[in-house]
C-alpha positions in Angstrom: 143.1 94.7 116.0 140.6 94.5 118.8 139.8 97.7 120.6 140.4 97.6 124.3 138.2 100.6 125.1 134.5 99.7 125.5 133.3 103.3 125.2 132.0 104.7 122.0 134.1 107.5 120.3 132.2 110.4 118.7 132.6 108.9 115.2 131.4 105.4 116.3 128.2 106.5 118.0 125.2 104.9 116.2 122.1 106.8 115.2 120.1 105.0 117.9 119.3 104.7 121.5 121.7 104.7 124.4 120.5 101.2 125.3 121.5 99.9 121.9 124.9 101.7 122.2 125.4 100.0 125.5 124.8 96.6 124.0 127.1 97.3 121.1 129.8 98.2 123.7 129.1 94.9 125.5 129.5 93.1 122.2 133.0 94.6 121.8 133.9 93.4 125.3 132.6 89.9 124.6 134.6 89.8 121.3 137.8 90.8 123.0 137.3 88.2 125.7 136.6 85.4 123.2 139.6 86.4 121.0 142.0 86.6 124.0 141.0 83.2 125.3 141.2 81.6 121.9 137.6 80.5 121.5 137.3 79.2 117.9 135.3 81.2 115.4 132.1 79.8 113.9 131.6 78.9 110.3 128.8 78.4 107.8 128.5 76.0 104.9 129.5 77.7 101.6 128.6 74.5 99.9 126.4 71.9 101.6 127.2 68.2 101.1 124.9 66.8 98.4 124.5 63.4 96.8 124.6 63.3 93.0 121.2 62.9 91.3 120.4 59.3 90.5 121.6 58.4 87.0 119.1 57.1 84.5 120.3 54.5 82.0 119.2 54.6 78.4 119.7 52.0 75.7 121.9 49.0 76.1 123.7 48.2 79.4 126.9 50.0 79.6 125.8 53.0 77.5 125.4 56.2 79.3 127.3 55.1 82.4 128.4 58.1 84.3 130.5 58.3 87.5 129.2 61.1 89.7 130.9 61.8 93.0 129.0 63.4 95.9 129.6 67.1 96.5 131.5 67.6 99.7 130.8 70.3 102.2 132.9 73.4 102.2 132.8 75.9 105.0 133.8 79.5 105.5 133.8 82.0 108.4 132.6 85.6 108.5 135.3 86.2 111.0 133.6 85.9 114.3 130.9 84.0 116.3 127.3 83.3 115.7 125.0 85.0 118.2 121.5 84.2 116.9 120.0 82.2 114.0 116.4 82.3 112.6 115.1 80.4 109.6 113.0 82.7 107.4 112.1 80.5 104.4 112.7 77.0 103.1 111.6 74.8 100.2 111.7 71.0 100.7 111.0 68.1 98.4 108.3 65.6 99.4 107.7 62.0 98.4 104.3 60.6 97.5 103.5 60.2 101.3 104.4 63.8 102.1 107.7 63.0 103.8 110.8 65.2 103.3 113.3 63.8 100.7 116.9 64.9 101.2 118.0 68.4 102.4 116.0 71.5 101.7 116.2 72.6 98.1 116.5 76.3 99.1 116.6 78.1 102.4 117.0 81.6 103.7 118.4 82.2 107.3 119.0 85.4 109.1 121.8 85.3 111.6 123.5 87.8 113.9 127.3 87.5 114.2 129.8 89.1 116.5 132.9 89.9 114.5 136.4 89.6 115.9 136.6 93.4 115.9 133.5 93.6 118.1 131.0 94.8 115.5 127.6 93.1 115.4 126.5 92.1 111.9 123.2 90.9 110.4 124.0 88.1 108.0 121.5 86.7 105.5 122.4 83.2 104.2 120.6 82.0 101.1 121.2 78.3 100.1 120.2 77.3 96.5 119.0 74.0 95.2 122.5 72.8 94.4 123.6 73.5 98.0 125.6 76.6 97.2 125.2 79.3 99.9 125.5 83.1 99.4 126.0 85.4 102.4 125.0 89.1 102.6 126.3 91.0 105.6 125.2 94.4 107.0 125.8 96.2 110.3 123.2 95.2 112.9 120.3 97.7 113.2 118.0 98.3 116.2 115.1 96.9 114.1 116.8 93.6 113.5 118.0 93.4 117.2 114.4 93.9 118.3 113.2 91.1 115.9 115.1 88.5 118.0 112.0 88.2 120.2 109.4 88.2 117.4 106.9 85.3 117.5 106.8 83.2 114.4 104.1 81.4 112.6 104.6 79.3 109.4 102.7 79.7 106.2 103.0 76.5 104.0 102.4 76.3 100.3 102.4 73.0 98.4 103.2 72.8 94.7 104.1 70.3 92.1 106.4 70.8 89.1 107.4 68.2 86.6 106.3 65.4 89.0 108.3 66.8 91.9 106.3 67.7 95.0 107.5 70.8 96.9 106.6 72.4 100.2 107.5 76.0 100.8 107.5 77.2 104.4 107.7 80.9 105.1 108.0 82.5 108.6 105.5 85.2 109.4 107.1 87.2 112.2 104.9 89.1 114.6 106.6 91.7 116.9 106.2 90.8 120.5 106.4 93.4 123.3 109.2 95.9 122.7 112.4 95.2 124.4 113.7 98.8 124.9 116.8 97.7 126.8 117.7 95.0 124.2 117.8 92.4 127.0 117.4 89.5 124.6 120.4 90.4 122.6 122.5 91.1 125.8 121.5 87.7 127.1 122.6 86.0 123.9 125.9 87.8 124.0 126.3 86.6 127.6 125.6 83.0 126.5 128.2 83.3 123.8 130.7 84.6 126.4 130.2 81.4 128.4 132.0 79.5 125.7 135.2 80.8 127.2 134.7 78.5 130.1 134.2 75.3 128.1 
């Protein structure tokens, strides 16, 4: 059930600033508008599509034949719409020339979602080497809302294990000037609301 009152009740008031409370109320209004106009919810890959590993034959022809089907993508929804997405960490496989081979072997992404009930959630998606993705969700905090505007630099580490070359990229986030009114988050919610008109 979507609340129609955009004001915060005494039990709903966050332990934060009035500006953050105002943006949370705006988020509830955007969620109500998106739901009432039938904007489809977003989804994330629970299992990414993956090709089976190449089969190595041993012995005589015909021995060791194996039929492996590719893994199909499966998707799920958290029950709302994606507001913001930032890659935090990924590991990719490299060929002998340093080019990426296939999808990332692992990846961590932090997203902000607007749920159908109007709540804003921080969602951390971690994809493993086999393409399986785990999601962890918590209520959005002011600290994460401020981090939307953080500048990012990338630290890269190369390694080799059992003949496989890997490159790990990690985002180093540097806080930019403080956004006391949460203008960046409010603008992202406004962009999300524009999906009603498409």
